[in-house]
C-alpha positions as CSV (number, residue, x, y, z in Angstrom):
1,M,36.6,-23.6,52.1
2,M,37.7,-25.4,49.0
3,A,40.1,-23.7,46.8
4,R,38.9,-22.8,43.2
5,R,40.4,-24.8,40.5
6,R,42.1,-22.8,37.7
7,K,41.1,-23.5,34.2
8,R,43.8,-24.9,32.1
9,Q,45.0,-22.7,29.3
10,P,45.0,-24.4,25.9
11,V,48.5,-25.2,24.8
12,E,49.3,-23.4,21.6
13,T,50.7,-25.8,19.0
14,D,52.4,-24.7,15.7
15,N,50.3,-25.4,12.6
16,P,52.5,-26.8,9.9
17,E,50.2,-25.6,7.1
18,R,50.0,-21.9,7.9
19,W,52.5,-21.1,5.2
20,I,49.9,-22.0,2.5
21,V,47.8,-19.0,3.4
22,S,50.7,-16.6,3.1
23,F,51.8,-18.2,-0.1
24,A,48.3,-17.9,-1.6
25,D,48.2,-14.2,-0.7
26,F,51.6,-13.7,-2.3
27,I,50.6,-15.4,-5.5
28,T,47.4,-13.3,-5.7
29,L,49.3,-10.1,-5.4
30,L,51.9,-11.3,-7.9
31,F,49.1,-12.1,-10.4
32,A,47.5,-8.7,-9.9
33,F,50.9,-7.1,-10.5
34,F,51.4,-8.8,-13.8
35,V,47.9,-8.0,-14.9
36,V,48.5,-4.3,-14.3
37,M,51.9,-4.4,-16.0
38,Y,50.3,-6.1,-19.0
39,S,47.4,-3.6,-19.3
40,I,49.9,-0.7,-19.1
41,S,52.0,-2.2,-21.8
42,S,49.0,-2.6,-24.2
43,V,47.5,0.9,-24.0
44,N,46.3,2.3,-27.3
45,S,48.7,5.1,-28.0
46,M,46.1,7.1,-30.0
47,K,43.5,6.8,-27.2
48,Y,46.2,7.7,-24.6
49,E,47.3,10.8,-26.6
50,S,43.6,11.8,-27.0
51,L,43.0,11.5,-23.3
52,S,46.2,13.4,-22.4
53,H,45.3,16.2,-24.8
54,A,41.8,16.4,-23.4
55,L,43.1,16.6,-19.8
56,E,45.5,19.4,-20.8
57,E,42.8,21.4,-22.4
58,A,40.5,21.0,-19.5
59,F,43.0,22.3,-17.0
60,E,44.4,25.1,-19.1
61,A,43.3,28.7,-18.4
62,P,40.3,29.9,-20.4
63,E,42.2,32.7,-22.1
64,K,44.8,30.3,-23.4
65,K,42.3,27.9,-24.9
66,P,42.2,28.1,-28.7
67,K,38.8,28.5,-30.2
68,T,37.4,25.3,-31.6
69,V,36.4,25.4,-35.2
70,I,33.8,22.8,-36.0
71,Q,34.6,21.2,-39.4
72,P,31.7,20.0,-41.5
73,I,31.4,16.3,-41.9
74,E,32.5,15.2,-45.3
75,M,30.0,13.0,-47.1
76,E,31.0,10.4,-49.5
77,H,28.0,11.0,-51.7
78,E,26.2,14.1,-52.8
79,P,23.2,15.1,-50.6
80,T,19.8,13.8,-51.9
81,V,17.7,16.6,-53.4
82,F,13.9,16.1,-53.2
83,Q,12.1,17.3,-56.3
84,P,8.7,18.8,-55.8
85,I,5.8,16.8,-57.1
86,Q,4.4,18.4,-60.3
87,L,0.6,18.7,-60.0
88,D,-1.6,18.8,-63.0
89,T,-3.0,22.1,-64.1
90,P,-6.5,22.9,-62.7
91,T,-9.2,21.3,-64.7
92,T,-11.7,23.3,-66.7
93,H,-15.3,23.5,-65.8
94,E,-16.3,20.9,-68.4
95,E,-13.5,18.5,-67.2
96,S,-14.6,18.9,-63.6
97,L,-18.1,17.8,-64.6
98,K,-16.7,14.8,-66.4
99,S,-14.7,13.9,-63.3
100,R,-18.0,13.7,-61.4
101,Q,-19.1,11.1,-64.0
102,L,-21.9,13.3,-65.4
103,S,-23.2,12.1,-68.7
104,E,-23.1,13.9,-72.0
105,E,-26.8,14.5,-71.8
106,I,-26.4,16.9,-68.8
107,L,-23.6,18.7,-70.5
108,R,-25.7,19.3,-73.5
109,E,-28.5,20.5,-71.3
110,Q,-26.2,22.9,-69.6
111,K,-25.2,24.3,-72.9
112,K,-28.9,24.8,-73.7
113,L,-29.4,26.6,-70.5
114,G,-26.4,28.8,-71.3
115,G,-28.1,29.6,-74.7
116,V,-31.4,30.5,-73.0
117,S,-29.5,32.8,-70.6
118,D,-27.9,34.6,-73.5
119,N,-31.2,35.0,-75.3
120,L,-32.8,36.5,-72.2
121,E,-30.0,39.0,-71.8
122,L,-30.5,40.0,-75.4
123,I,-34.2,40.5,-75.4
124,L,-34.2,42.2,-72.0
125,E,-31.1,44.3,-72.5
126,N,-32.9,47.7,-71.9
127,Y,-34.4,46.5,-68.6
128,I,-31.1,45.1,-67.5
129,E,-29.5,48.5,-68.2
130,E,-32.2,50.2,-66.0
131,K,-31.4,47.6,-63.3
132,L,-35.0,46.3,-63.4
133,V,-33.9,42.8,-64.6
134,A,-30.9,40.6,-63.9
135,V,-30.0,37.3,-65.4
136,K,-27.8,35.0,-63.3
137,K,-26.1,31.9,-64.6
138,H,-25.4,28.8,-62.4
139,D,-24.2,25.3,-63.2
140,F,-27.7,23.7,-63.1
141,W,-30.2,26.5,-63.2
142,I,-30.8,30.1,-64.5
143,E,-32.3,32.9,-62.5
144,L,-34.2,35.7,-64.2
145,E,-34.7,38.3,-61.5
146,M,-37.4,41.0,-62.2
147,N,-38.0,43.9,-59.9
148,S,-41.6,44.2,-58.6
149,E,-41.7,47.8,-59.9
150,L,-41.6,46.4,-63.4
151,L,-44.5,44.0,-62.8
152,F,-46.8,45.4,-60.1
153,Q,-48.1,48.5,-58.5
154,S,-47.2,49.0,-54.8
155,G,-49.0,46.6,-52.5
156,E,-50.7,44.9,-55.5
157,A,-50.5,41.4,-57.0
158,E,-52.2,42.2,-60.3
159,L,-49.8,42.5,-63.2
160,S,-49.4,46.0,-64.6
161,R,-49.8,46.8,-68.3
162,K,-46.0,47.2,-68.8
163,A,-45.5,43.7,-67.4
164,I,-47.4,41.9,-70.1
165,P,-45.0,42.5,-73.0
166,V,-42.0,41.6,-70.8
167,L,-43.4,38.3,-69.8
168,K,-44.5,37.6,-73.4
169,K,-40.8,38.0,-74.4
170,V,-39.7,35.7,-71.6
171,A,-42.3,33.1,-72.6
172,E,-41.0,33.0,-76.2
173,V,-37.6,32.1,-74.9
174,I,-38.4,29.5,-72.3
175,R,-41.1,27.8,-74.5
176,E,-38.3,26.3,-76.6
177,I,-37.0,24.1,-73.8
178,P,-38.9,21.6,-71.6
179,N,-37.3,22.6,-68.3
180,V,-39.3,23.2,-65.1
181,V,-39.7,26.9,-64.1
182,N,-40.1,27.9,-60.5
183,I,-41.5,31.3,-59.9
184,E,-40.5,32.9,-56.6
185,G,-42.1,35.9,-55.0
186,H,-40.1,38.1,-52.6
187,T,-40.9,41.3,-50.7
188,D,-39.1,43.8,-48.4
189,N,-39.5,43.7,-44.6
190,V,-42.1,46.4,-44.5
191,P,-45.2,44.6,-43.1
192,I,-48.5,44.6,-44.9
193,D,-51.8,43.9,-43.2
194,T,-54.8,44.2,-45.5
195,V,-57.9,42.1,-46.0
196,E,-56.5,40.7,-49.3
197,F,-52.9,40.3,-48.0
198,P,-52.6,39.7,-44.3
199,S,-48.8,39.2,-44.5
200,N,-45.9,39.6,-46.9
201,W,-46.1,35.8,-47.5
202,D,-49.6,36.3,-48.9
203,L,-48.5,39.1,-51.1
204,A,-45.3,37.3,-52.4
205,S,-47.3,34.1,-53.2
206,A,-50.1,36.1,-55.0
207,R,-47.5,37.9,-57.2
208,A,-45.8,34.6,-58.1
209,T,-49.1,33.1,-59.0
210,S,-50.0,36.1,-61.2
211,V,-46.8,35.5,-63.2
212,V,-47.6,31.8,-63.5
213,R,-51.0,32.6,-65.0
214,E,-49.5,35.0,-67.5
215,L,-46.9,32.4,-68.6
216,V,-49.8,29.8,-69.1
217,N,-51.6,32.4,-71.2
218,N,-48.5,32.5,-73.4
219,N,-48.6,28.7,-74.0
220,I,-46.2,27.5,-71.3
221,E,-47.3,24.1,-70.1
222,S,-48.8,24.3,-66.6
223,S,-47.0,21.1,-65.5
224,R,-43.7,23.0,-65.9
225,L,-44.6,25.8,-63.6
226,S,-44.8,26.3,-59.8
227,A,-45.3,29.4,-57.6
228,V,-43.9,29.9,-54.2
229,G,-43.9,32.9,-51.8
230,Y,-40.8,33.6,-49.7
231,G,-42.0,37.0,-48.3
232,E,-39.2,39.0,-46.7
233,F,-37.1,36.1,-45.5
234,H,-34.6,35.9,-48.4
235,P,-33.3,39.4,-49.0
236,I,-30.5,40.2,-51.4
237,A,-29.9,43.7,-50.1
238,D,-30.1,45.7,-46.9
239,N,-33.7,46.4,-45.9
240,N,-32.6,49.3,-43.7
241,T,-32.1,51.5,-46.9
242,R,-34.6,52.6,-49.5
243,E,-32.3,51.2,-52.3
244,G,-32.1,47.8,-50.5
245,R,-35.8,47.5,-50.1
246,F,-36.2,48.3,-53.8
247,E,-33.9,45.4,-54.7
248,N,-35.6,43.0,-52.3
249,R,-39.1,43.5,-53.9
250,R,-38.7,41.1,-56.8
251,V,-40.0,38.0,-58.7
252,V,-37.5,35.4,-59.7
253,L,-38.0,32.8,-62.5
254,V,-35.7,29.8,-61.9
255,L,-35.2,27.5,-64.9
256,M,-34.1,24.2,-63.4
257,S,-31.9,21.5,-64.9
258,Q,-34.1,18.5,-65.8
259,A,-31.8,16.2,-63.8
260,F,-32.5,18.1,-60.5
261,A,-36.1,19.2,-61.0
262,R,-38.6,17.2,-59.0
263,Y,-41.1,16.9,-61.8
264,G,-38.8,17.4,-64.7
265,M,-38.1,13.7,-65.4
266,N,-39.0,10.3,-64.2
267,D,-36.4,8.3,-62.2
268,E,-35.2,6.3,-65.2
269,E,-34.6,9.4,-67.3
270,R,-32.9,11.2,-64.4
271,A,-30.6,8.2,-63.7
272,K,-29.6,8.1,-67.4
273,M,-28.8,11.8,-67.5
274,L,-26.7,11.6,-64.4
275,N,-25.0,8.4,-65.6
276,F,-26.2,6.5,-62.6
277,E,-27.5,2.9,-62.5
278,R,-30.9,2.9,-61.0
279,Q,-31.2,0.4,-58.2
280,P,-34.2,-2.0,-58.1
281,D,-37.1,-1.2,-55.9
282,R,-36.4,-3.2,-52.7
283,S,-39.9,-2.6,-51.3
284,A,-41.5,-4.2,-54.3
285,S,-39.2,-7.2,-54.2
286,N,-39.7,-7.7,-50.5
287,A,-43.5,-7.5,-51.0
288,A,-43.2,-10.4,-53.5
289,I,-41.6,-12.7,-50.9
290,P,-44.3,-14.7,-49.1
C-alpha cells in the first residue's frame, strides 16, 4: 500500500502592516475620549443643577418632601375682558309691523279695526257682563262671539226676538267699514238628528245663515258676508261639563283685514296694502308666445 501524503501546512509569515489596525483602534478610542471630556466640560450649569435637584427630590422619602406651591403665571398685560353685546330694546307692536315691511295702509286699517272693537264693546257692554258676548282683538281680524242662547231657542235656527236688536246694533257698527265679515256657526258635541237638521253641521250652518240674512236686512252688503258651519269640531271649552257645552254653542262674527280676505280686495289693491310688488302674470305672457 502506498503511504498517504501529508498536506503541507501553510507557513505563517509576519504581515508588516498589522500595526495600522491597532493604531486606528487607538486613535478612535482617543477621539471618543476627547469628545466625552469636551461634553463634560461644556455642561450647562443651570441644567445640571436642575437635574440634580430633581433627582434628589425623586429619591427623598415622601414625608421629607416639601409641598409644592404652584405660583400663578405672571402676565405682562392685563387679561382681556369681553364686554357683552348690548341688544336693542324689544320693538313695539307697530315697529314690528314696520319691520315686516307692511305699508301704512294696513296700519291705518288695523287702527280702524281697533276702533270697531272698542265700539262693539261699548254697545254690547251689558251682554259682555252677562258673559253672552265676547269681543276678541287680533292683529288682522276681530272676533265678535255671541252665545247661541242670546240668538236662538234650543235646537232651532230661527232668530229669537231678543236677537234682532242685538244684531241691529252690531250692523250699525260694521256698516261703517268695508271689511269682509265671516259668520261661523258652532255647536256642542250633543248630536242632533231631526228632519230639518240631520247633524250638528246642518244646525251650525243654518244658524250662521240666519245671522247673515239679518245683517243683510240691516243694509250690510251681501258681497261682504259669508256663512260657514263648523258643528262641534272647534270647541273653546270642555264638552263634558254643562258650562263648557254652554260656551261652545255660539255664533262668531269675524271682521277680516282687507289685505287677508279672499274677496275683500283685488290683487293690485292687496299688493299695494301689503307693500308688495305684484309680479306679472306668467301664464298670460307665455300664452302670447307663438
